[in-house]
PDB file of N, CA, C and O in Angstrom:
ATOM      1  N   UNK A   1     -60.184 -45.935 -22.957  1.00  0.00           N
ATOM      2  CA  UNK A   1     -59.193 -44.986 -23.435  1.00  0.00           C
ATOM      3  C   UNK A   1     -57.894 -45.207 -22.671  1.00  0.00           C
ATOM      4  O   UNK A   1     -57.885 -45.329 -21.446  1.00  0.00           O
ATOM      5  N   UNK A   2     -56.805 -45.255 -23.420  1.00  0.00           N
ATOM      6  CA  UNK A   2     -55.479 -45.472 -22.838  1.00  0.00           C
ATOM      7  C   UNK A   2     -54.573 -44.341 -23.300  1.00  0.00           C
ATOM      8  O   UNK A   2     -54.539 -43.994 -24.481  1.00  0.00           O
ATOM      9  N   UNK A   3     -53.841 -43.773 -22.350  1.00  0.00           N
ATOM     10  CA  UNK A   3     -52.841 -42.751 -22.656  1.00  0.00           C
ATOM     11  C   UNK A   3     -51.464 -43.374 -22.508  1.00  0.00           C
ATOM     12  O   UNK A   3     -51.128 -43.911 -21.452  1.00  0.00           O
ATOM     13  N   UNK A   4     -50.667 -43.303 -23.569  1.00  0.00           N
ATOM     14  CA  UNK A   4     -49.285 -43.787 -23.551  1.00  0.00           C
ATOM     15  C   UNK A   4     -48.371 -42.568 -23.527  1.00  0.00           C
ATOM     16  O   UNK A   4     -48.425 -41.721 -24.419  1.00  0.00           O
ATOM     17  N   UNK A   5     -47.533 -42.488 -22.501  1.00  0.00           N
ATOM     18  CA  UNK A   5     -46.575 -41.389 -22.368  1.00  0.00           C
ATOM     19  C   UNK A   5     -45.180 -41.999 -22.452  1.00  0.00           C
ATOM     20  O   UNK A   5     -44.713 -42.632 -21.505  1.00  0.00           O
ATOM     21  N   UNK A   6     -44.523 -41.805 -23.588  1.00  0.00           N
ATOM     22  CA  UNK A   6     -43.201 -42.404 -23.802  1.00  0.00           C
ATOM     23  C   UNK A   6     -42.434 -41.557 -24.804  1.00  0.00           C
ATOM     24  O   UNK A   6     -42.958 -41.218 -25.865  1.00  0.00           O
ATOM     25  N   UNK A   7     -41.204 -41.217 -24.475  1.00  0.00           N
ATOM     26  CA  UNK A   7     -40.391 -40.395 -25.374  1.00  0.00           C
ATOM     27  C   UNK A   7     -39.749 -41.210 -26.488  1.00  0.00           C
ATOM     28  O   UNK A   7     -39.205 -40.632 -27.429  1.00  0.00           O
ATOM     29  N   UNK A   8     -39.798 -42.506 -26.408  1.00  0.00           N
ATOM     30  CA  UNK A   8     -39.299 -43.355 -27.491  1.00  0.00           C
ATOM     31  C   UNK A   8     -40.449 -43.538 -28.479  1.00  0.00           C
ATOM     32  O   UNK A   8     -41.343 -44.356 -28.264  1.00  0.00           O
ATOM     33  N   UNK A   9     -40.412 -42.773 -29.552  1.00  0.00           N
ATOM     34  CA  UNK A   9     -41.541 -42.674 -30.476  1.00  0.00           C
ATOM     35  C   UNK A   9     -41.927 -44.031 -31.077  1.00  0.00           C
ATOM     36  O   UNK A   9     -43.108 -44.375 -31.118  1.00  0.00           O
ATOM     37  N   UNK A  10     -40.957 -44.786 -31.532  1.00  0.00           N
ATOM     38  CA  UNK A  10     -41.258 -46.077 -32.162  1.00  0.00           C
ATOM     39  C   UNK A  10     -41.896 -47.039 -31.165  1.00  0.00           C
ATOM     40  O   UNK A  10     -42.839 -47.752 -31.508  1.00  0.00           O
ATOM     41  N   UNK A  11     -41.395 -47.063 -29.948  1.00  0.00           N
ATOM     42  CA  UNK A  11     -41.962 -47.952 -28.921  1.00  0.00           C
ATOM     43  C   UNK A  11     -43.394 -47.553 -28.591  1.00  0.00           C
ATOM     44  O   UNK A  11     -44.257 -48.416 -28.438  1.00  0.00           O
ATOM     45  N   UNK A  12     -43.651 -46.266 -28.481  1.00  0.00           N
ATOM     46  CA  UNK A  12     -45.003 -45.786 -28.176  1.00  0.00           C
ATOM     47  C   UNK A  12     -45.964 -46.143 -29.301  1.00  0.00           C
ATOM     48  O   UNK A  12     -47.098 -46.549 -29.044  1.00  0.00           O
ATOM     49  N   UNK A  13     -45.522 -45.994 -30.539  1.00  0.00           N
ATOM     50  CA  UNK A  13     -46.375 -46.324 -31.675  1.00  0.00           C
ATOM     51  C   UNK A  13     -46.648 -47.823 -31.756  1.00  0.00           C
ATOM     52  O   UNK A  13     -47.763 -48.237 -32.071  1.00  0.00           O
ATOM     53  N   UNK A  14     -45.639 -48.630 -31.476  1.00  0.00           N
ATOM     54  CA  UNK A  14     -45.801 -50.077 -31.499  1.00  0.00           C
ATOM     55  C   UNK A  14     -46.778 -50.531 -30.406  1.00  0.00           C
ATOM     56  O   UNK A  14     -47.633 -51.385 -30.641  1.00  0.00           O
ATOM     57  N   UNK A  15     -46.641 -49.955 -29.229  1.00  0.00           N
ATOM     58  CA  UNK A  15     -47.537 -50.280 -28.124  1.00  0.00           C
ATOM     59  C   UNK A  15     -48.971 -49.875 -28.459  1.00  0.00           C
ATOM     60  O   UNK A  15     -49.904 -50.636 -28.199  1.00  0.00           O
ATOM     61  N   UNK A  16     -49.153 -48.705 -29.023  1.00  0.00           N
ATOM     62  CA  UNK A  16     -50.493 -48.243 -29.401  1.00  0.00           C
ATOM     63  C   UNK A  16     -51.105 -49.158 -30.455  1.00  0.00           C
ATOM     64  O   UNK A  16     -52.290 -49.485 -30.384  1.00  0.00           O
ATOM     65  N   UNK A  17     -50.314 -49.568 -31.419  1.00  0.00           N
ATOM     66  CA  UNK A  17     -50.801 -50.478 -32.455  1.00  0.00           C
ATOM     67  C   UNK A  17     -51.220 -51.811 -31.848  1.00  0.00           C
ATOM     68  O   UNK A  17     -52.271 -52.352 -32.191  1.00  0.00           O
ATOM     69  N   UNK A  18     -50.405 -52.332 -30.956  1.00  0.00           N
ATOM     70  CA  UNK A  18     -50.715 -53.591 -30.289  1.00  0.00           C
ATOM     71  C   UNK A  18     -52.012 -53.488 -29.479  1.00  0.00           C
ATOM     72  O   UNK A  18     -52.863 -54.375 -29.552  1.00  0.00           O
ATOM     73  N   UNK A  19     -52.159 -52.415 -28.715  1.00  0.00           N
ATOM     74  CA  UNK A  19     -53.365 -52.225 -27.907  1.00  0.00           C
ATOM     75  C   UNK A  19     -54.605 -52.085 -28.778  1.00  0.00           C
ATOM     76  O   UNK A  19     -55.680 -52.568 -28.421  1.00  0.00           O
ATOM     77  N   UNK A  20     -54.455 -51.431 -29.907  1.00  0.00           N
ATOM     78  CA  UNK A  20     -55.577 -51.273 -30.830  1.00  0.00           C
ATOM     79  C   UNK A  20     -55.954 -52.606 -31.467  1.00  0.00           C
ATOM     80  O   UNK A  20     -57.131 -52.963 -31.512  1.00  0.00           O
ATOM     81  N   UNK A  21     -54.969 -53.336 -31.957  1.00  0.00           N
ATOM     82  CA  UNK A  21     -55.231 -54.595 -32.664  1.00  0.00           C
ATOM     83  C   UNK A  21     -55.744 -55.688 -31.721  1.00  0.00           C
ATOM     84  O   UNK A  21     -56.648 -56.440 -32.086  1.00  0.00           O
ATOM     85  N   UNK A  22     -55.187 -55.781 -30.531  1.00  0.00           N
ATOM     86  CA  UNK A  22     -55.578 -56.853 -29.610  1.00  0.00           C
ATOM     87  C   UNK A  22     -56.869 -56.570 -28.862  1.00  0.00           C
ATOM     88  O   UNK A  22     -57.639 -57.487 -28.578  1.00  0.00           O
ATOM     89  N   UNK A  23     -57.108 -55.310 -28.542  1.00  0.00           N
ATOM     90  CA  UNK A  23     -58.276 -55.023 -27.728  1.00  0.00           C
ATOM     91  C   UNK A  23     -59.201 -53.963 -28.273  1.00  0.00           C
ATOM     92  O   UNK A  23     -60.237 -53.670 -27.676  1.00  0.00           O
ATOM     93  N   UNK A  24     -58.837 -53.382 -29.403  1.00  0.00           N
ATOM     94  CA  UNK A  24     -59.669 -52.321 -29.958  1.00  0.00           C
ATOM     95  C   UNK A  24     -59.714 -51.080 -29.089  1.00  0.00           C
ATOM     96  O   UNK A  24     -60.690 -50.330 -29.112  1.00  0.00           O
ATOM     97  N   UNK A  25     -58.664 -50.867 -28.329  1.00  0.00           N
ATOM     98  CA  UNK A  25     -58.621 -49.732 -27.415  1.00  0.00           C
ATOM     99  C   UNK A  25     -58.352 -48.428 -28.156  1.00  0.00           C
ATOM    100  O   UNK A  25     -57.648 -48.405 -29.166  1.00  0.00           O
ATOM    101  N   UNK A  26     -58.916 -47.357 -27.645  1.00  0.00           N
ATOM    102  CA  UNK A  26     -58.630 -46.016 -28.162  1.00  0.00           C
ATOM    103  C   UNK A  26     -57.368 -45.547 -27.444  1.00  0.00           C
ATOM    104  O   UNK A  26     -57.365 -45.417 -26.220  1.00  0.00           O
ATOM    105  N   UNK A  27     -56.307 -45.293 -28.188  1.00  0.00           N
ATOM    106  CA  UNK A  27     -55.011 -44.966 -27.596  1.00  0.00           C
ATOM    107  C   UNK A  27     -54.562 -43.582 -28.044  1.00  0.00           C
ATOM    108  O   UNK A  27     -54.615 -43.250 -29.228  1.00  0.00           O
ATOM    109  N   UNK A  28     -54.120 -42.784 -27.084  1.00  0.00           N
ATOM    110  CA  UNK A  28     -53.512 -41.480 -27.370  1.00  0.00           C
ATOM    111  C   UNK A  28     -52.048 -41.572 -26.963  1.00  0.00           C
ATOM    112  O   UNK A  28     -51.726 -42.111 -25.904  1.00  0.00           O
ATOM    113  N   UNK A  29     -51.170 -41.050 -27.794  1.00  0.00           N
ATOM    114  CA  UNK A  29     -49.733 -41.078 -27.520  1.00  0.00           C
ATOM    115  C   UNK A  29     -49.225 -39.665 -27.348  1.00  0.00           C
ATOM    116  O   UNK A  29     -49.562 -38.779 -28.133  1.00  0.00           O
ATOM    117  N   UNK A  30     -48.412 -39.448 -26.321  1.00  0.00           N
ATOM    118  CA  UNK A  30     -47.663 -38.206 -26.151  1.00  0.00           C
ATOM    119  C   UNK A  30     -46.226 -38.587 -25.794  1.00  0.00           C
ATOM    120  O   UNK A  30     -45.959 -39.707 -25.356  1.00  0.00           O
ATOM    121  N   UNK A  31     -45.305 -37.638 -25.988  1.00  0.00           N
ATOM    122  CA  UNK A  31     -43.894 -37.995 -25.884  1.00  0.00           C
ATOM    123  C   UNK A  31     -43.108 -37.274 -24.800  1.00  0.00           C
ATOM    124  O   UNK A  31     -41.879 -37.348 -24.786  1.00  0.00           O
ATOM    125  N   UNK A  32     -43.782 -36.584 -23.896  1.00  0.00           N
ATOM    126  CA  UNK A  32     -43.074 -36.001 -22.752  1.00  0.00           C
ATOM    127  C   UNK A  32     -44.048 -35.828 -21.596  1.00  0.00           C
ATOM    128  O   UNK A  32     -45.265 -35.884 -21.773  1.00  0.00           O
ATOM    129  N   UNK A  33     -43.489 -35.618 -20.414  1.00  0.00           N
ATOM    130  CA  UNK A  33     -44.307 -35.541 -19.208  1.00  0.00           C
ATOM    131  C   UNK A  33     -45.307 -34.404 -19.199  1.00  0.00           C
ATOM    132  O   UNK A  33     -46.440 -34.579 -18.752  1.00  0.00           O
ATOM    133  N   UNK A  34     -44.908 -33.252 -19.682  1.00  0.00           N
ATOM    134  CA  UNK A  34     -45.810 -32.103 -19.712  1.00  0.00           C
ATOM    135  C   UNK A  34     -47.014 -32.386 -20.605  1.00  0.00           C
ATOM    136  O   UNK A  34     -48.151 -32.093 -20.235  1.00  0.00           O
ATOM    137  N   UNK A  35     -46.762 -32.953 -21.770  1.00  0.00           N
ATOM    138  CA  UNK A  35     -47.854 -33.305 -22.677  1.00  0.00           C
ATOM    139  C   UNK A  35     -48.739 -34.384 -22.065  1.00  0.00           C
ATOM    140  O   UNK A  35     -49.951 -34.392 -22.279  1.00  0.00           O
ATOM    141  N   UNK A  36     -48.139 -35.290 -21.307  1.00  0.00           N
ATOM    142  CA  UNK A  36     -48.911 -36.321 -20.626  1.00  0.00           C
ATOM    143  C   UNK A  36     -49.865 -35.740 -19.605  1.00  0.00           C
ATOM    144  O   UNK A  36     -51.020 -36.157 -19.517  1.00  0.00           O
ATOM    145  N   UNK A  37     -49.385 -34.777 -18.831  1.00  0.00           N
ATOM    146  CA  UNK A  37     -50.236 -34.114 -17.842  1.00  0.00           C
ATOM    147  C   UNK A  37     -51.384 -33.376 -18.526  1.00  0.00           C
ATOM    148  O   UNK A  37     -52.528 -33.443 -18.077  1.00  0.00           O
ATOM    149  N   UNK A  38     -51.075 -32.682 -19.599  1.00  0.00           N
ATOM    150  CA  UNK A  38     -52.103 -31.937 -20.335  1.00  0.00           C
ATOM    151  C   UNK A  38     -53.139 -32.878 -20.955  1.00  0.00           C
ATOM    152  O   UNK A  38     -54.338 -32.610 -20.894  1.00  0.00           O
ATOM    153  N   UNK A  39     -52.675 -33.975 -21.548  1.00  0.00           N
ATOM    154  CA  UNK A  39     -53.595 -34.926 -22.186  1.00  0.00           C
ATOM    155  C   UNK A  39     -54.501 -35.590 -21.156  1.00  0.00           C
ATOM    156  O   UNK A  39     -55.695 -35.764 -21.399  1.00  0.00           O
ATOM    157  N   UNK A  40     -53.946 -35.958 -20.018  1.00  0.00           N
ATOM    158  CA  UNK A  40     -54.743 -36.600 -18.970  1.00  0.00           C
ATOM    159  C   UNK A  40     -55.788 -35.640 -18.411  1.00  0.00           C
ATOM    160  O   UNK A  40     -56.903 -36.052 -18.092  1.00  0.00           O
ATOM    161  N   UNK A  41     -55.438 -34.385 -18.292  1.00  0.00           N
ATOM    162  CA  UNK A  41     -56.363 -33.375 -17.768  1.00  0.00           C
ATOM    163  C   UNK A  41     -57.489 -33.086 -18.764  1.00  0.00           C
ATOM    164  O   UNK A  41     -58.648 -32.958 -18.370  1.00  0.00           O
ATOM    165  N   UNK A  42     -57.152 -32.985 -20.044  1.00  0.00           N
ATOM    166  CA  UNK A  42     -58.163 -32.589 -21.032  1.00  0.00           C
ATOM    167  C   UNK A  42     -59.115 -33.724 -21.391  1.00  0.00           C
ATOM    168  O   UNK A  42     -60.287 -33.478 -21.676  1.00  0.00           O
ATOM    169  N   UNK A  43     -58.633 -34.953 -21.383  1.00  0.00           N
ATOM    170  CA  UNK A  43     -59.478 -36.110 -21.701  1.00  0.00           C
ATOM    171  C   UNK A  43     -59.045 -37.270 -20.811  1.00  0.00           C
ATOM    172  O   UNK A  43     -58.258 -38.115 -21.236  1.00  0.00           O
ATOM    173  N   UNK A  44     -59.552 -37.318 -19.577  1.00  0.00           N
ATOM    174  CA  UNK A  44     -59.092 -38.342 -18.623  1.00  0.00           C
ATOM    175  C   UNK A  44     -59.221 -39.775 -19.184  1.00  0.00           C
ATOM    176  O   UNK A  44     -60.306 -40.207 -19.574  1.00  0.00           O
ATOM    177  N   UNK A  45     -58.092 -40.495 -19.212  1.00  0.00           N
ATOM    178  CA  UNK A  45     -58.110 -41.868 -19.708  1.00  0.00           C
ATOM    179  C   UNK A  45     -58.491 -42.845 -18.595  1.00  0.00           C
ATOM    180  O   UNK A  45     -58.527 -42.484 -17.418  1.00  0.00           O
ATOM    181  N   UNK A  46     -58.768 -44.072 -18.986  1.00  0.00           N
ATOM    182  CA  UNK A  46     -59.005 -45.122 -18.004  1.00  0.00           C
ATOM    183  C   UNK A  46     -57.674 -45.663 -17.488  1.00  0.00           C
ATOM    184  O   UNK A  46     -57.551 -46.031 -16.320  1.00  0.00           O
ATOM    185  N   UNK A  47     -56.676 -45.706 -18.383  1.00  0.00           N
ATOM    186  CA  UNK A  47     -55.363 -46.255 -18.063  1.00  0.00           C
ATOM    187  C   UNK A  47     -54.288 -45.331 -18.615  1.00  0.00           C
ATOM    188  O   UNK A  47     -54.427 -44.781 -19.707  1.00  0.00           O
ATOM    189  N   UNK A  48     -53.207 -45.167 -17.841  1.00  0.00           N
ATOM    190  CA  UNK A  48     -52.044 -44.422 -18.331  1.00  0.00           C
ATOM    191  C   UNK A  48     -50.836 -45.343 -18.250  1.00  0.00           C
ATOM    192  O   UNK A  48     -50.515 -45.869 -17.184  1.00  0.00           O
ATOM    193  N   UNK A  49     -50.169 -45.535 -19.384  1.00  0.00           N
ATOM    194  CA  UNK A  49     -48.910 -46.273 -19.420  1.00  0.00           C
ATOM    195  C   UNK A  49     -47.816 -45.222 -19.506  1.00  0.00           C
ATOM    196  O   UNK A  49     -47.689 -44.519 -20.508  1.00  0.00           O
ATOM    197  N   UNK A  50     -47.030 -45.126 -18.447  1.00  0.00           N
ATOM    198  CA  UNK A  50     -46.123 -43.994 -18.250  1.00  0.00           C
ATOM    199  C   UNK A  50     -44.677 -44.443 -18.165  1.00  0.00           C
ATOM    200  O   UNK A  50     -44.308 -45.215 -17.280  1.00  0.00           O
ATOM    201  N   UNK A  51     -43.865 -43.959 -19.082  1.00  0.00           N
ATOM    202  CA  UNK A  51     -42.431 -44.203 -19.061  1.00  0.00           C
ATOM    203  C   UNK A  51     -41.825 -43.432 -17.888  1.00  0.00           C
ATOM    204  O   UNK A  51     -42.272 -42.327 -17.578  1.00  0.00           O
ATOM    205  N   UNK A  52     -40.837 -43.992 -17.249  1.00  0.00           N
ATOM    206  CA  UNK A  52     -40.202 -43.321 -16.113  1.00  0.00           C
ATOM    207  C   UNK A  52     -39.150 -42.319 -16.586  1.00  0.00           C
ATOM    208  O   UNK A  52     -39.039 -41.228 -16.027  1.00  0.00           O
ATOM    209  N   UNK A  53     -38.384 -42.678 -17.604  1.00  0.00           N
ATOM    210  CA  UNK A  53     -37.292 -41.835 -18.065  1.00  0.00           C
ATOM    211  C   UNK A  53     -37.716 -40.852 -19.142  1.00  0.00           C
ATOM    212  O   UNK A  53     -37.359 -41.014 -20.309  1.00  0.00           O
ATOM    213  N   UNK A  54     -38.465 -39.847 -18.762  1.00  0.00           N
ATOM    214  CA  UNK A  54     -38.933 -38.837 -19.709  1.00  0.00           C
ATOM    215  C   UNK A  54     -38.080 -37.581 -19.617  1.00  0.00           C
ATOM    216  O   UNK A  54     -37.504 -37.301 -18.566  1.00  0.00           O
ATOM    217  N   UNK A  55     -37.990 -36.815 -20.712  1.00  0.00           N
ATOM    218  CA  UNK A  55     -37.274 -35.540 -20.650  1.00  0.00           C
ATOM    219  C   UNK A  55     -38.087 -34.493 -19.887  1.00  0.00           C
ATOM    220  O   UNK A  55     -39.312 -34.585 -19.818  1.00  0.00           O
ATOM    221  N   UNK A  56     -37.427 -33.534 -19.335  1.00  0.00           N
ATOM    222  CA  UNK A  56     -37.999 -32.378 -18.640  1.00  0.00           C
ATOM    223  C   UNK A  56     -38.627 -32.754 -17.296  1.00  0.00           C
ATOM    224  O   UNK A  56     -38.135 -32.328 -16.251  1.00  0.00           O
ATOM    225  N   UNK A  57     -39.686 -33.532 -17.304  1.00  0.00           N
ATOM    226  CA  UNK A  57     -40.329 -34.000 -16.076  1.00  0.00           C
ATOM    227  C   UNK A  57     -40.307 -35.523 -16.139  1.00  0.00           C
ATOM    228  O   UNK A  57     -40.880 -36.106 -17.059  1.00  0.00           O
ATOM    229  N   UNK A  58     -39.648 -36.187 -15.165  1.00  0.00           N
ATOM    230  CA  UNK A  58     -39.578 -37.642 -15.255  1.00  0.00           C
ATOM    231  C   UNK A  58     -40.913 -38.289 -14.886  1.00  0.00           C
ATOM    232  O   UNK A  58     -41.811 -37.633 -14.359  1.00  0.00           O
ATOM    233  N   UNK A  59     -41.025 -39.569 -15.168  1.00  0.00           N
ATOM    234  CA  UNK A  59     -42.269 -40.291 -14.957  1.00  0.00           C
ATOM    235  C   UNK A  59     -42.739 -40.302 -13.516  1.00  0.00           C
ATOM    236  O   UNK A  59     -43.942 -40.293 -13.256  1.00  0.00           O
ATOM    237  N   UNK A  60     -41.801 -40.323 -12.571  1.00  0.00           N
ATOM    238  CA  UNK A  60     -42.182 -40.294 -11.154  1.00  0.00           C
ATOM    239  C   UNK A  60     -42.890 -38.981 -10.801  1.00  0.00           C
ATOM    240  O   UNK A  60     -43.898 -38.973 -10.094  1.00  0.00           O
ATOM    241  N   UNK A  61     -42.343 -37.879 -11.307  1.00  0.00           N
ATOM    242  CA  UNK A  61     -42.957 -36.571 -11.045  1.00  0.00           C
ATOM    243  C   UNK A  61     -44.326 -36.460 -11.725  1.00  0.00           C
ATOM    244  O   UNK A  61     -45.265 -35.900 -11.159  1.00  0.00           O
ATOM    245  N   UNK A  62     -44.426 -36.992 -12.927  1.00  0.00           N
ATOM    246  CA  UNK A  62     -45.705 -36.975 -13.631  1.00  0.00           C
ATOM    247  C   UNK A  62     -46.727 -37.783 -12.845  1.00  0.00           C
ATOM    248  O   UNK A  62     -47.850 -37.325 -12.634  1.00  0.00           O
ATOM    249  N   UNK A  63     -46.348 -38.980 -12.408  1.00  0.00           N
ATOM    250  CA  UNK A  63     -47.262 -39.836 -11.649  1.00  0.00           C
ATOM    251  C   UNK A  63     -47.723 -39.143 -10.363  1.00  0.00           C
ATOM    252  O   UNK A  63     -48.894 -39.221  -9.993  1.00  0.00           O
ATOM    253  N   UNK A  64     -46.804 -38.473  -9.697  1.00  0.00           N
ATOM    254  CA  UNK A  64     -47.149 -37.756  -8.465  1.00  0.00           C
ATOM    255  C   UNK A  64     -48.188 -36.668  -8.739  1.00  0.00           C
ATOM    256  O   UNK A  64     -49.149 -36.516  -7.985  1.00  0.00           O
ATOM    257  N   UNK A  65     -47.990 -35.916  -9.818  1.00  0.00           N
ATOM    258  CA  UNK A  65     -48.949 -34.858 -10.156  1.00  0.00           C
ATOM    259  C   UNK A  65     -50.291 -35.429 -10.608  1.00  0.00           C
ATOM    260  O   UNK A  65     -51.342 -34.862 -10.306  1.00  0.00           O
ATOM    261  N   UNK A  66     -50.257 -36.540 -11.324  1.00  0.00           N
ATOM    262  CA  UNK A  66     -51.496 -37.180 -11.757  1.00  0.00           C
ATOM    263  C   UNK A  66     -52.317 -37.653 -10.560  1.00  0.00           C
ATOM    264  O   UNK A  66     -53.540 -37.512 -10.544  1.00  0.00           O
ATOM    265  N   UNK A  67     -51.642 -38.214  -9.564  1.00  0.00           N
ATOM    266  CA  UNK A  67     -52.335 -38.718  -8.371  1.00  0.00           C
ATOM    267  C   UNK A  67     -52.995 -37.601  -7.569  1.00  0.00           C
ATOM    268  O   UNK A  67     -53.988 -37.837  -6.879  1.00  0.00           O
ATOM    269  N   UNK A  68     -52.464 -36.410  -7.651  1.00  0.00           N
ATOM    270  CA  UNK A  68     -53.027 -35.273  -6.913  1.00  0.00           C
ATOM    271  C   UNK A  68     -54.264 -34.689  -7.589  1.00  0.00           C
ATOM    272  O   UNK A  68     -54.972 -33.885  -6.983  1.00  0.00           O
ATOM    273  N   UNK A  69     -54.533 -35.077  -8.820  1.00  0.00           N
ATOM    274  CA  UNK A  69     -55.642 -34.514  -9.590  1.00  0.00           C
ATOM    275  C   UNK A  69     -56.919 -35.319  -9.335  1.00  0.00           C
ATOM    276  O   UNK A  69     -57.018 -36.465  -9.773  1.00  0.00           O
ATOM    277  N   UNK A  70     -57.904 -34.735  -8.628  1.00  0.00           N
ATOM    278  CA  UNK A  70     -59.120 -35.484  -8.326  1.00  0.00           C
ATOM    279  C   UNK A  70     -59.911 -35.897  -9.571  1.00  0.00           C
ATOM    280  O   UNK A  70     -60.695 -36.845  -9.526  1.00  0.00           O
ATOM    281  N   UNK A  71     -59.705 -35.190 -10.670  1.00  0.00           N
ATOM    282  CA  UNK A  71     -60.370 -35.531 -11.924  1.00  0.00           C
ATOM    283  C   UNK A  71     -59.922 -36.901 -12.439  1.00  0.00           C
ATOM    284  O   UNK A  71     -60.604 -37.519 -13.257  1.00  0.00           O
ATOM    285  N   UNK A  72     -58.769 -37.367 -11.953  1.00  0.00           N
ATOM    286  CA  UNK A  72     -58.198 -38.623 -12.418  1.00  0.00           C
ATOM    287  C   UNK A  72     -58.304 -39.746 -11.387  1.00  0.00           C
ATOM    288  O   UNK A  72     -57.597 -40.748 -11.494  1.00  0.00           O
ATOM    289  N   UNK A  73     -59.169 -39.593 -10.401  1.00  0.00           N
ATOM    290  CA  UNK A  73     -59.304 -40.601  -9.348  1.00  0.00           C
ATOM    291  C   UNK A  73     -59.685 -41.974  -9.887  1.00  0.00           C
ATOM    292  O   UNK A  73     -59.329 -42.985  -9.281  1.00  0.00           O
ATOM    293  N   UNK A  74     -60.392 -42.039 -10.997  1.00  0.00           N
ATOM    294  CA  UNK A  74     -60.803 -43.326 -11.555  1.00  0.00           C
ATOM    295  C   UNK A  74     -59.823 -43.884 -12.579  1.00  0.00           C
ATOM    296  O   UNK A  74     -60.057 -44.945 -13.158  1.00  0.00           O
ATOM    297  N   UNK A  75     -58.728 -43.168 -12.799  1.00  0.00           N
ATOM    298  CA  UNK A  75     -57.730 -43.628 -13.765  1.00  0.00           C
ATOM    299  C   UNK A  75     -56.848 -44.677 -13.124  1.00  0.00           C
ATOM    300  O   UNK A  75     -55.939 -45.197 -13.770  1.00  0.00           O
TER     301      UNK A  75
END
């Protein structure tokens, strides 16, 4: 399972399509940091591809909060 967090909708969709076609990965897309935190908490992914320039909460802040969550230690 891969979580893509990117506010550029077309880029996120293209990346998800590529990951699905090349590796058959299950991909979830969200478009802001808050949604990324919620998605990671509710269904912990194996990998998170995180944009740095997100609205409201930037990618650095999201990454910091994700690292503090013991539920995501294997992500």
